[in-house]
Residue, then its C-alpha position, 0 to 999 in steps of 0.5 A: m756278218e762280224n760280231p760287234i762285241l768281238r770288235w770291241a773286245l779286240l779294241i779294248g783287249l789288245p792294248l791290255l794284252c800288250l801291257l799284260l805281256y810287257k809287265i808279265i813276259l818282258r819284265i818277268c821273262f827278260g828283265v826288260v826296263i825301259v827308262p824314259e828320256d826325261r827320267i833316270g832309274l834308281v836301282t835297288k837290288k833285292f838279293v844276290l844269287m852268287g857272290k857277296q850279299e852284304l854291304p861293307e860296314g857303314r856303306i848304304l850304296a852298293t858298288n860291287g853288286e851287293a844287295g841294296f841301293q845301287a850306286q849306278t843309276l840307269a840313264p834313259g834307254v832300254y835295259f835287259g837282265k833287270w828281272a822284277w824278282q831281283y831288281s826294283v827300278a824307280f824312275q826319277p826326273f833329272t835334277i834341274i838347277p835354274t839359272g841364277k841358282i847353284g846346287l849344294v851337295l850333301a852326300k849320304d854315303g862315303g868316307e868319314l870326314e877328316t877330323g876338324a873338317i866340316l866339308a868333304r873335298k871334291v873328287a872326280c865324279d862327273a859333277f856328282q852324276d857318277a855316284e860309283a866313281f864318287l865312292r870308289n875315288g874316296g868321296r866322303k859323306g856330308r856337305q861337299t865343297a863342290i857345287i853344281t852350277p845351272g843345268s840338268y843333271r842325272i843325280n843319284t838321289l839315293l846318295f845325294d841330296i841336292e839343295i838349291t840356293d841363290m848365287s852370290t851377287i855383289p851390287d855396284n859400289a859394293v864390296g864383299i867381305v868374305t869369312t870362310l868356315e873351312g881352312k887352316a887356323i889363322e896365325t897368332g897375332s893376325i886378325a884375318g887370313k892372308t890373301i891366297d891366289n888362283h882360287n877364282n874368288f873363293q869359287d874354287v874351294d879346293a884350290f883355296l884349301d889346297k894352297g893353304g887358305y885360312k879359315g875366318l875373315q879373309e883380307q881379300v875382298i870380292l867386287a861387284g858381280s855374280y859368283f858361285i860361292n858355296p855358302w857352306f864354305a864362305k859367308l859374304e857380307m856386303v858393304k859400301m865401297t869407301e868413297i873419298a870425296i874431292g878435297h879429302v885424302g884417306v889415311v889408311i890404318s891397316f890392322v893386318g900386314n907385316d910390321g913395317v919400318d917407321i918412315s916418319g923420321a926421328e923428329f916425329k915421336h908420336g906414332n909409326i908411319v909405314a909403307k903401303g901394305s904394312k901394319g900401321v898408318w900408311a905414309e901414302p894416303l888415298g886420293p879422292g875416289k872410291y876404294p874396295v876397302n875391307p873395313y874389318i882389317m883396315k880403317v880409312e880416316l878422311v882428312p880434309t885438305t882444303n880450308l876447314v872452318l871451325n866455329w866456336a859458336t853455339a848456333r852455328s855449325e859447319a857441314h863436316q860436323l867437327d864443331k857440333n860440340l864446340s860452343t860460344i867461349t865464355v870469358r871473364s875480364r879484368d874488371g870482373f864482367t863475364f861476356n861471350l864471344d864467337v870465334s871461328q878458326i880456319i886451319h889447313i892440313p896438307t896432304t903430306e901431313a895428313p898421316k902424321v896428324i892421324a898417327r898422332f890423334g887417331n881421327m880429326s875429332n880428336l885433333v879438335t877436342q885434344v888440341l884446337e878446343p883447349t888451345i883456342g878457349n884458354y888463349f881467349r880466356n887469358s887474353a880477356q883477363g888481361s884487359d877490361v871489357i871496353s879495351f877488349l871491344t875497342s882492340r878487336k883487330e889487334r887481338q884478332t892478329a895476335a890470336k892468329e900468330h899465337i894459335g898458328h905457332v901452336l898448331d905448327q907443332y901438330n903438323v896443322f897450319g892455322v890459316d886465320t882466326l876470326i873473332g865473331d860476335i862479342v856480347p858484353p854484359e847488358t848493364l855495361m852496354k846500357t852504359l855505353t849506349d847512354r854515353k854514346i848518345a850524350e857524345e852524339q848530342k854534344i857533337t850535334y850541339d857543337t855542330e849547331r853552334l858552328a853553323q850559327e857562327t858560320r851564319q853570323k860570319l856570312e852575314k857580316e861578310t855580306a854586309i862588308a861585301e855590299m859596303q865594298k861595292e860602294i867604296v870601290k865605286a867611290d874609289q873609281g870616282v876619285w880616280i876619275a876626278e884625278r884624271t879629269a883634274d890632270a886633263s884640265v891642267k893639260k888642257a890649260t897648258g894646251d890652250a897656252n901653247s895654242v895661243r902662242l902658236q896662233a900669234n906666231a902664225e898670225s905674225d908671220r901671215m901679217k909679215l907676209l902680207a905686209a911684204g906683199e902689200a909693199e911690193k905691190v905698192r912699190l910696183l904700182a907707184k914708185a912715187e908712192a913707195e916712200r909713202t907706202e914704205w913708211i905706212a908699211k913700217a908703221d903698220a908692221e911695227k903696229i902688228a908686231l907690237t900687237g902680237k907681242a903684247e898678246a904673247e906677253k898677255i898669255l905668258a903673264i896669264g900662264q905665269s900668273s896661274a902657275e904662280s898662283y898654284k905654286l903659292a896655293v901649294e905652298a900655302m895649303g900643302g900638296n896633298n890638301f891642294t890636290q884634294l881641293k882640286v879633286m873635290e872641285a872636280i867631283g863637285a863640277q861633275q856631280i859624282r857621288i862617292m858615298p852611298d845614299v844610306l850608310i849602315g849607321g843610318g842618316d842621309g848620305a848627302n848632307g850628314p856629317i858622317s858622309g863628310l868625315l867619310g869623304l875626307k877619310l877617303l881623300e886621305d887614303i888616296g893621297k897616302k896611296k899616291e905618295e907611296d906610289k911616287k916613293a916607289e917610282 
């Protein structure tokens, strides 16, 4: 039966034996070293059996088998000949650079840095994984220009210290301003290093230095993105991109570049205007948009190209704030009164003239303070001194027009177009305003009284015209009655004439009829009795003559009556006159027809039918009618 103690001894002792064999037999006897797959071995050589024992002066890592820290590391695997009595091996994990990070390398061994240099130049060493190659190829101690990008590396930490830091990131709408800590000194008269090509946005430090890059502020900027920039080599400062809003242009004032040729022309003597890329004010301004401008080497002055309003008013300021220091203008009139007035000036700067304005004044604020403020203020002060307050108030439109012309002419000399000058509120002295107000109230009262007086006069005139119109109606009625009477009288005369003619015609007809009857009787009598012929003839003759005499007598009677009437009228006309006779006949006709030619009551009062005034009025009307008839006859 198997002994349980022996079984447990085998189970526990066998692994211990294997470990003992590894440590003692393999490590001591064969010098076996097993490096795990996630480790590297850092080797220290305790002594040298044959050959050079000591390291070269100033060196801390051995590259030729000297005793001490060895430059060469052991990668994962099995190695022989590393006896424990001669070598000690320390296992170290891989150096891992996470995503979004970079590794900065500090070498503890190598050659001395060049005089004036702060960074050691890059050498071929498999991203610092081959320490022996680093030392053999001339690697220098200290901070290195090269960096380690994200990944896993077998770095000999006996030679290199790795410092992990963040990548350089430039956000959107921003620009990176670069200041390098290594390179040539900037040329005399320059404030920034000139642009160097092909160094991958300062990520390849050695390429930058090999091409003669300058130390200090750089003209070149870095746009939005992430970069492997060595912070021991370059410092980044992030600033916002320069934005030029719509309705503006950006005039560039460059502090770097070659001295350009002035292209402003001989007439412009207030500064140099140069081509793009030269030092000075660029002739070509930047349009609306966003630009990656380095604010340390160039300045962009915004110039509005739309109409710009500036207010000389204490309580009002535009959004551009160029008029925030402008205030209401105080002036003194010729008659000694002090009063305030608000003024608004509208200007326009064409795009082509914007560089000249900036070259002359430096910025828009200087234009306002050096030109617009004194020009407009002095103009209105001078204008007010030549006039009294009342005249200034009443001639506001004319003064505004004159101000526009004068100020526009002045602004033309500064490459600015004066669109318009507007006078706002005018605040005259309070005492004068009270006097003017009282005067105006009095004038308005006078106008009110005059209006009321005219209204009363108009009312009186209306009443008078109304009365006359009422009387005119009666006069027209009377006039029509007279006209009717005249027509009635004429009708009576014509009727009498007609009656006379009728009687005459009737008599002639009767005479003819009687003649025919007599002839017939005579013929009858002659036929009936020839014997009676003689007697009948005499009887007929006698009867015929009787009838003839009778008819003649009637005719003569009618004629005598007509002649008598005519003679009577003639004698009456000769005795009374034609007008009086006519008036008499008219009055007789009016009386006969009972026509009312006057109103019952006149304006003067009294009975219209019986009063003396009625009679006089009637006679006056008859006289007027008679005169009118005479005038009509003369006109015919």
